[in-house]
C-alpha positions in Angstrom: 81.2 -76.2 -157.5 82.1 -78.2 -154.4 83.1 -81.9 -155.0 81.0 -84.5 -153.3 82.9 -86.2 -150.6 83.1 -90.0 -150.8 84.8 -90.4 -147.4 83.3 -92.9 -145.1 81.3 -91.9 -142.1 83.4 -90.7 -139.2 82.9 -90.3 -135.5 82.1 -86.8 -134.1 82.3 -86.5 -130.3 81.8 -90.2 -130.0 78.7 -90.2 -132.2 78.7 -91.6 -135.8 78.0 -89.2 -138.6 77.0 -89.8 -142.2 78.6 -88.3 -145.3 76.5 -85.1 -144.9 78.0 -84.5 -141.5 74.7 -85.1 -139.5 74.9 -87.4 -136.5 73.6 -90.9 -137.2 71.8 -93.3 -134.9 74.1 -95.6 -132.9 71.4 -98.1 -132.0 68.9 -100.1 -133.8 65.1 -99.9 -133.1 65.4 -103.3 -131.4 68.1 -102.0 -129.1 66.1 -98.9 -128.2 63.1 -101.0 -127.4 64.9 -103.0 -124.8 67.0 -100.1 -123.5 65.0 -99.9 -120.2 65.2 -103.6 -119.4 68.3 -103.3 -117.1 66.4 -100.7 -115.1 63.3 -102.8 -114.5 65.0 -106.2 -114.2 65.8 -106.0 -110.5 62.1 -105.1 -109.7 60.9 -107.9 -112.0 63.2 -110.4 -110.2 62.1 -109.2 -106.8 58.4 -109.5 -107.7 58.7 -112.9 -109.2 60.8 -114.2 -106.3 58.7 -112.7 -103.5 55.2 -113.0 -105.0 54.7 -115.2 -108.0 57.1 -118.0 -107.0 55.5 -118.4 -103.5 52.0 -118.4 -105.1 53.1 -121.1 -107.6 54.7 -123.1 -104.8 51.6 -122.7 -102.7 49.5 -124.0 -105.5 51.8 -127.0 -105.9 51.8 -127.7 -102.2 48.0 -127.7 -102.2 48.1 -130.9 -104.4 50.2 -132.8 -101.8 49.7 -134.8 -98.7 52.6 -133.4 -96.7 53.4 -132.7 -93.1 55.8 -129.9 -93.9 59.0 -131.6 -92.8 61.9 -131.6 -95.3 62.9 -135.2 -94.7 59.4 -136.5 -95.2 58.2 -137.5 -98.7 55.2 -135.5 -100.0 52.6 -137.6 -101.7 50.8 -136.1 -104.7 47.0 -136.5 -104.3 45.7 -134.2 -107.0 42.5 -132.2 -106.1 41.7 -134.3 -103.0 42.5 -131.4 -100.7 40.1 -129.1 -102.6 37.4 -131.8 -102.3 38.0 -132.0 -98.6 37.8 -128.2 -98.3 34.5 -128.0 -100.1 33.1 -130.6 -97.7 34.6 -129.1 -94.6 31.9 -127.4 -92.4 34.6 -125.5 -90.5 35.8 -123.9 -93.7 32.3 -122.8 -94.6 31.8 -121.5 -91.1 35.0 -119.5 -91.2 33.9 -118.1 -94.6 30.5 -117.1 -93.2 32.2 -115.5 -90.2 34.4 -113.5 -92.5 31.5 -112.2 -94.5 29.4 -111.2 -91.5 32.5 -109.7 -89.8 33.3 -107.6 -92.9 29.7 -106.3 -93.3 29.2 -105.3 -89.7 32.7 -103.9 -88.9 32.8 -101.9 -92.2 29.4 -100.5 -91.7 30.0 -99.5 -88.0 33.5 -98.1 -88.7 32.2 -96.0 -91.7 29.3 -94.6 -89.7 31.3 -93.8 -86.6 34.4 -92.6 -88.5 32.4 -90.3 -90.8 30.4 -88.9 -87.8 33.6 -88.2 -85.9 35.2 -86.5 -88.9 32.2 -84.3 -89.3 32.2 -83.3 -85.7 35.9 -82.6 -85.7 35.4 -80.2 -88.6 33.0 -78.3 -86.4 34.4 -75.7 -84.0 34.4 -77.7 -80.8 36.6 -77.3 -77.8 39.7 -79.5 -77.5 39.2 -81.0 -80.9 42.9 -81.9 -81.2 42.7 -83.9 -78.0 39.7 -85.8 -79.3 41.5 -86.6 -82.6 44.4 -88.1 -80.7 42.1 -90.2 -78.5 40.3 -91.6 -81.5 43.5 -92.4 -83.3 45.5 -93.9 -80.5 44.0 -97.5 -80.8 45.3 -97.6 -84.4 48.9 -97.5 -83.3 48.5 -99.9 -80.4 49.7 -103.5 -81.1 47.0 -106.1 -80.7 49.4 -108.3 -78.8 49.6 -105.7 -76.0 45.8 -105.1 -75.9 44.7 -108.7 -76.1 45.3 -109.5 -72.4 43.4 -106.4 -71.4 40.4 -107.4 -73.4 40.5 -111.0 -72.2 40.5 -109.7 -68.6 37.8 -107.1 -69.3 35.3 -109.6 -70.8 36.2 -112.4 -68.4 33.3 -113.9 -66.3 34.6 -112.1 -63.3 36.1 -109.1 -65.2 35.4 -105.4 -65.1 32.6 -105.5 -67.7 30.4 -107.9 -65.8 31.2 -105.9 -62.6 29.9 -102.8 -64.4 26.7 -104.6 -65.4 26.2 -105.7 -61.8 26.8 -102.2 -60.5 24.2 -100.6 -62.8 21.6 -103.2 -62.1 22.0 -105.3 -65.2 23.4 -108.4 -63.5 21.1 -110.7 -65.5 23.1 -109.9 -68.6 26.4 -111.0 -67.1 28.0 -114.1 -68.8 31.5 -115.4 -69.8 31.5 -113.3 -72.9 34.5 -115.0 -74.6 33.4 -118.5 -73.7 29.9 -118.1 -75.0 29.6 -118.9 -78.8 26.8 -116.4 -79.1 28.8 -113.4 -77.7 32.4 -114.2 -78.6 32.1 -113.0 -82.2 30.4 -109.7 -81.2 33.3 -109.1 -78.8 35.8 -109.7 -81.5 33.9 -107.2 -83.8 33.8 -104.7 -81.0 37.6 -104.9 -80.5 38.2 -104.5 -84.3 35.9 -101.5 -84.5 37.6 -100.0 -81.5 41.0 -100.5 -83.1 40.4 -99.4 -86.7 37.8 -96.6 -86.5 40.6 -94.1 -86.0 41.9 -94.9 -89.5 38.5 -94.4 -91.0 38.1 -91.2 -89.1 41.5 -89.9 -90.4 40.7 -90.7 -94.0 37.3 -89.1 -93.9 38.7 -86.1 -92.1 41.3 -85.6 -94.8 38.7 -86.0 -97.5 36.5 -83.4 -95.9 39.4 -81.0 -95.7 39.7 -81.1 -99.5 36.1 -80.1 -100.1 35.4 -76.6 -101.6 34.0 -74.5 -98.7 32.0 -72.4 -101.2 29.8 -75.4 -102.1 29.0 -76.0 -98.4 28.4 -72.3 -97.8 26.1 -72.1 -100.8 24.0 -75.0 -99.5 23.7 -73.3 -96.1 22.6 -70.0 -97.8 19.9 -72.0 -99.6 18.6 -73.1 -96.2 20.0 -76.6 -96.0 20.5 -78.0 -92.5 23.7 -79.4 -91.3 22.4 -82.9 -91.6 21.2 -82.3 -95.2 24.6 -80.9 -96.1 26.3 -84.0 -94.8 23.8 -86.4 -96.4 23.4 -84.7 -99.8 26.8 -83.0 -100.4 29.6 -84.2 -98.1 28.8 -87.9 -98.2 28.6 -88.1 -102.0 31.8 -86.1 -102.4 33.6 -88.6 -100.0 32.5 -91.6 -102.2 36.1 -92.2 -103.3 37.3 -92.5 -99.7 34.4 -94.9 -98.9 35.5 -97.1 -101.9 39.1 -97.2 -100.6 37.9 -98.1 -97.1 35.6 -100.8 -98.6 38.6 -102.4 -100.3 40.8 -102.1 -97.2 38.1 -103.5 -95.0 37.6 -106.5 -97.3 41.4 -107.2 -97.3 41.5 -106.8 -93.6 38.5 -109.1 -93.0 40.0 -111.8 -95.2 43.4 -111.8 -93.4 42.0 -111.3 -89.9 44.1 -113.3 -87.6 45.7 -111.5 -84.7 42.6 -110.5 -82.6 40.8 -113.8 -82.9 44.0 -115.7 -82.3 45.1 -113.7 -79.3 41.7 -113.2 -77.7 39.7 -116.4 -78.4 42.0 -118.8 -80.2 39.2 -119.2 -82.8 36.8 -120.6 -80.2 34.7 -121.5 -78.5 33.8 -124.4 -80.8 35.1 -122.5 -83.9 32.6 -119.6 -83.1 35.3 -117.0 -84.0 37.2 -119.1 -86.6 38.4 -117.1 -89.6 40.3 -118.3 -92.7 43.5 -116.9 -91.3 43.3 -118.8 -88.0 42.1 -121.9 -89.7 45.1 -121.9 -92.0 47.4 -121.4 -89.1 46.0 -124.1 -86.9 45.8 -126.6 -89.8 49.5 -126.0 -90.5 51.0 -125.4 -87.1 49.0 -127.8 -85.0 47.7 -130.5 -87.3 50.8 -130.4 -89.5 48.6 -130.7 -92.6 50.6 -128.4 -94.9 48.8 -129.6 -98.1 45.4 -128.8 -96.8 46.6 -125.5 -95.2 48.0 -124.5 -98.7 44.6 -125.3 -100.2 42.9 -123.0 -97.7 45.5 -120.3 -98.4 44.8 -120.6 -102.1 41.1 -120.2 -101.5 41.9 -117.1 -99.4 44.0 -115.7 -102.2 41.2 -116.3 -104.8 38.6 -114.7 -102.5 40.8 -111.6 -101.9 41.5 -111.0 -105.6 37.9 -111.7 -106.7 36.5 -109.4 -103.9 38.9 -106.6 -104.7 38.1 -106.7 -108.5 34.4 -106.8 -107.8 34.5 -103.9 -105.4 36.6 -101.9 -107.8 34.2 -102.6 -110.7 31.2 -101.6 -108.6 32.8 -98.3 -107.4 33.9 -97.5 -110.9 30.4 -98.1 -112.2 28.9 -95.9 -109.5 31.4 -93.1 -110.3 30.6 -93.3 -114.1 26.9 -93.3 -113.3 
C-alpha cells in the first residue's frame, strides 16, 4: 500500500500542482474576470477621449455665454441658450428644411438608384460604362463641383441659356438667388452626387438574390415590373433600411453643398442645422449658442436613428 504524500504543492512546468499531481489554477475568479481589461483599455480610452468627452464639453459649453476665446471669461447662463433656440425662427426653419430635404432626396435617390440597379442587371449594351458614369459623382469632391453648379445656375449661366434655346425663356430666373428655387437646386445637386451610392448598394443586394426565385416567378407568368415590385423590392428591404439611416444622418449633417453653393441663402432659404451652427460659431462668435444647436443636432440624430431602426425591425418581424 502506497503511503499518502504530505509534501506541499510543487510547480510543474511553471504551473502549480496539488498533492495529487494535477495542475491547479493560478488565478482567482476575480482575476480571470478582468483578464481582458488590458486589451480593451486603449479602445475605451480612445472612445472616451474622442467621443464622450467632447459631447460632455459640448453640453457644458451650451450653458455658457462665451465668444470662444481662451482669454475671455465664459459666463454661466443655465438654459438661456436653449430657450433662445426654441424661440429662434431660423432654427425651426433650418429644421424644417432638413426634414423636407431628407424626405425628397431619399425618395428620389431610392427610386432612381433602384431603377438603375434593375436596368444594369438586364443585358444591355455598355452596362459597365453606365455603371461608371452613375458612380463618378460619388467620388467627386463637392468643393470642386460647387463653382460649376454656381455658374450653371447663374442668371446668365448655361441652364438659362438652354431654356432660352428651347423656347422656355419665361422660366429663366436667378435660380440660386430666388428663395423658391434655391432649395430645389441644392436637392438636385445632392441627388446627382449620391444616387450612385444608392445604385451600388441596390445592385449588390440584387446580385445576392436567388435567381431560381426570379425564374419561377417568370415561369408563372409574372411580368418584369411585377417581379421587381413583388419580389425584388421586398427582398431588398434591408438595403432600403440602411439607406434610410444613412440618408437621415446625411441630411442632419448637411453642410458642404449649401455652404459652398448658396451660403445658406438667400434669406436663410437653404439654411440647415450644420450651416447654422457654423455661421453662429465662426461669424457671430456665439460659441454657447452654437453648442446648443449642436446638442440639438446630436439629439435629433440619435433619436432619428433609433426610431428608424425600431421601425425597420418591426417591419422585418411582421
